[in-house]
N, C-alpha and C positions, 0 to 999 in steps of 0.2 A: 503494499499500498505504498511506503515511504515513497517508495521506489517513483511511481505512476504520479506525485507529488511532486517530486524532481526535476520530470521529463515535461511538466507548464514550466518550467524555468527556461528563459531566457538572455543573450547578455543581445541587447546592444548597442552594433556597433555603425558611425558610418560610411559611405564610400573613403577610397583611399584621398581621392584627385594625385590617385597617379596610378603609371600601369605598369605593376607590381609582375617582377616576371613570377610567382607560383598560382599568378590562376589564370596561362598563358595561354595555358592546354584544357580549359575549359572546357562542356562543348553547348555551354552559349555564349554567341558569343555576343548576343546582345548582353548579356550578362555580363563582358569580360568587358566592351564600352561604356559602360552603367558604373563601374569601378573607377573607371576613366571622368564620363563624364559627366555623369546624375548624381545631385541628391538626393540622394538616401538613405538614409538608415535601413540597414541591416538586419531583422535578430534571428541571432547560432540558436541554434537548438542544446538546454539545457549537454546534454550527452554527447552533438560534438566540441561543445564548449569544456565539455570537462576531459576529449580523447589531447586536442590539442594542448589541453593543457595540461596533458598527463606529456605529449611530446618534448614542450618545454624541463621536464622531470626528467627523464631517459635521458638529453641531451644534456644537464649540466652529470648521468652519471657518467654519460663517457666520459667528456673528460675528464672528471675528475680518474676514470679508471687512464687511460691515457697521456696521465701526467704519471703516472705514473709503472709504463714499457719505459724502459731499456731504449734507444739509439731513436727516441722519438720523442718530438714534446713542439706545444702548442705555441702558435704564431702571433692569432687573433683569433679571437671571437666571435660574433654576431657585428663580424666585414663591414660593413656596406658595400652595394656598387651600382653606377647608372649608370646610363647612355643611351640619346635623350630619350626620349617622354618614357622608357622601361627602366625603373630601379626595385632593388630586392639584397638582400640581405644572403654571404652565406655563413654561415655558423661557425666557420672554424675553416682557417686557415695555420696546416701544419707543417713540420719537417722532419725527415728521417739524417737520422746524421752520415748520411755519402751527397745532401744537399737534398739534395731530391725535395720541392715542397707540391703538396698535397692539398686540393680544396676538401672540405665535408662537407656535407648534407648527409644531412638525417629525418628520415622518417621512421613514422614509425603509420604501422598497417597487421590486419588480422592476416592470422597465418596464412589462410583461404587467400588474402589479394597473395602474401608473401612469394603461396606452392607458384600462385597463375608467375609472378616477373622472375623466378628463377626458371620455370619452361622458356614461359614469349621472348624471355624480356621485356624490358623497361616502354620501349613505343611503343610494344603492338598491349602491351598491357596495363599499364601506369599512365597512357601518358599526360599529362597533366606534370609529373613527375619528370619523362617526358625532355618539353616543353620550359618548364622550369631549370634544370641543372642551362641544355642548352642556351637559355635566351643569359643567366647570370653566366655561362662562359663567356657567353659572346658579347657579354660590359666589359669585360679584363685584359688590359691594355700584353698582362698575354698570351703564348700560347695556352692550348691544351692540355691539360694530365693525366695522368696514369688516371684509373678507374678501377676499388673493387667492390666485392662483399663482401659484407660481414653482417650474422644471423644473430641477435643477441634475442635472448627468447626468452619474458618477465612473464609474474601475474597478476590482470587486474584484479579489482571488489567484480564483476563480470562475465569477464571475458576474458577469451587469452590475446595476447598479445607478442608481431613481431617486431622490435625495431629494430628494419636497416638502415642498418652505415653505410654513405658512400660514401666511396672518394673516387671523386672528381680529378 
């Protein structure tokens, strides 16, 4: 019964006023246009807001774990990027001891979505993530970095989740 009451809660968010890299792959062109030019107030359902907040918590945990791993350093966290009307944030820039720098983008998704991502790749199974990554890469002045996937399993209060670490 309490969960049903939580489900009625929403978070109000104004549109961005810029074209965010994270919404480029959204299936609705009108939604993308309104994010840049509209004067809308969006209501984010409780569950979706909770997933977003959970992702932020997991980012902090991943940064904490990375700081303990030998040969890796975290150079920047929440690094802003912009090119023209595109704007976004890189979750982190990390460096390896050989001098190679990687862009770190962290996404949280359920197990089924993660299996699809592993099976079909990011462009086919998670178009919005693929577009986000390409937009962020295009905003950078340096060349595209190598990437790999790392899955970190975790449990939430209601459903099993997989946190995907994307190194570009």
